[in-house]
C-alpha positions, 0 to 999 in steps of 0.5 A: 279180922286183921287189916291184912285179911280185910285188905286181901278180901277186898282185893279179891272181891274187887278183882272179881267185880272188875272181871265180871264188869269187863265181860258185861260192859258195865264196869266193876264200879256198879258192883264194888259199892254194894259189895263193900257195904253189904259184905264188909259193912263199909260206910256207903260214902267211903265205899263210893269214894273207893269205887270212884278211884277205881273207876278212874284207873280202869277208865284210863286203861280201857280208854287208851285201848279204844282210842288206839283201835279207832272206836272213840269219838274224841270230839263227841266225848269232850263235848259230852264231858261238859254235861257229865262233869257238871252232873257229877259235881251236883251229884257228889255234892248231894251225896255228901249231904244225904243220909246213907239210907236214901243213897242206899235206896237210890243205889238199889234202884240203879242196880235193878235197872243195870240188871235189866240193861245187862239182859238186853240184846244189842241187835244190829240196826242201820246206822244214821248217815246224816247228822243233825245241824248242831252235830254238823256245826260241832263237827262231831261226825266220825267213822270207825273200823269194822271187823273187816278193817273197813272204815265206816262213817256214821252220823249223830242225831238228837245232840241236846236230848243225849246231852241231857241224859249224859248230865243225868248219868253224871249226877248218878255217878257223883251220887252213887260213886259208880261210872254209870256206864249203862246210862252213858251208853243209853244216851249215845246208842239209843238217843244219839243213834251211834254204833254200839261199839262207838258208844261203849268206847266213847263212854269209857273215855268219859267215865274217867273224867266224870269219876275224877270230878266226883272223887275230888268232891269226896276227897275234899269231904274226907270220904276217900280212904287211902287203904281201902281205895288202894286195895280196891284199885289193885283188885279191879285193875287186873280183873278188868284186864283179864275180863277184856282178854277173855271176852271172846272165850267166855259164854257171856250170855250165862255170865250176864244172867248170873251178873243180873241175878247178883245185882237184883239180889244185892238190891233186895238185900240193900232194901231189906237192910234199910227197912229193918234197921 
């Protein structure tokens, strides 16, 4: 296979990953790493480096859109970035020193969890109106526009437990080269009781900073290959924008099912490869 053919295939796979990631809300990074390692036999460390570069690019575009729409809680996002950044430094440092088989096994577990999260419906629930004392002290309470354009205020609870889950998300991001959006949304939606749209938007805002921190460590260790990273970034960006544009026109239920099956199948392939080497 020539370099041009390899780059074209990586671009096409990245475009598909970005498209499906945007429609399912988990981002393309969770697919990029296993696809590069499984289909193209790319070393997992270099696959993670390329994935992190693409996560930075897609996060910048998505975050700007959500901020303009008024969904992102900037004060909360900057506060939680302390946890994700520290976690990312720890995770990236561990990843560069760990064996590929161990990283692959952890990645398989995260893929199965992500498949589970993808299939969970997000039913509407009553929003928290009052914030806990720490959230009040940090002035994290905010509001967001609903479908009718009304401004809906909301409160925030359990800041410290949410901070801890965000730190774990940062560790996984640095360790596996993914955005770990599923864990960040879990921290804000389930733990801190934020509205789901606010959780998703604020997660997108923090993902880029987390990935940039991790990418710095990978770059210093020589695991960011310019050619591979460029092909992945050029593919995942248009795929993500197209997915966001077609979100309202696609049967996301069927797509989520297919996405989950792909994640599970990839996870089992990774595990099979580990124990048959």
